[in-house]
N, C-alpha and C positions, 0 to 999 in steps of 0.2 A: 735375520739375512742383508746379506751388505753389498754394496754394488758399485763397480765405479761410473762415476759420470763421464759424460764426453762432455768435455770444455769449448768443443771446437776450434780449439787455437789453429790460428793458420801459421801453414810452414812458408817458411819464403825458401820458394823455389825459383826465383829470379835469378838470370845469368846477367853477367854483362858482355858486351859486344862493342866493336870499335868500325867506324870506318875502312872500307877494304875485304872485310873478313865475308866469306860464304855460310851464313850461319843456318842455313834453309830456311824453310817456307816459315812464314807468320808475320807478326806485327810485334814491331820493333817501337820500343819509347822512349825518345832523348828524352835524356834523364836532367838536360838543364832547362828544356822548354816546356815539354811533355807532348809534343806533335809526334802522331805516329806515322810509320813507315810502315809498309807492308807491302815482304817479297812472296811473290807466288809460283816462285821455282829456285828448286835448291842449286840452281848456279849462279844466281841473282849475287850480285855485291853489295854491300847494305854503304850505302852513300852519306855523304854527311846530310846531316840536317837540311832539309829543303824551307824550314824557319828561320831556324839561329847558327847555320853553319857550323853547329858545336857536332862532335865523332862520335859522343859516349851514348848506348841506347841500352836499355833493360828489356828483357821479355818476361 
């Protein structure tokens, strides 16, 4: 009998967002320093990182 083993590979579904976007509710991590910014409303605008002022985040 044969079977396929699940290797539990992690799929890369992270998206990149920049300051000024309205990416929706959630936690966004600064790609430069790792600071987390939480947006709690769908109309919130992603600000520059409060720690390093960079503008690129991943979700």
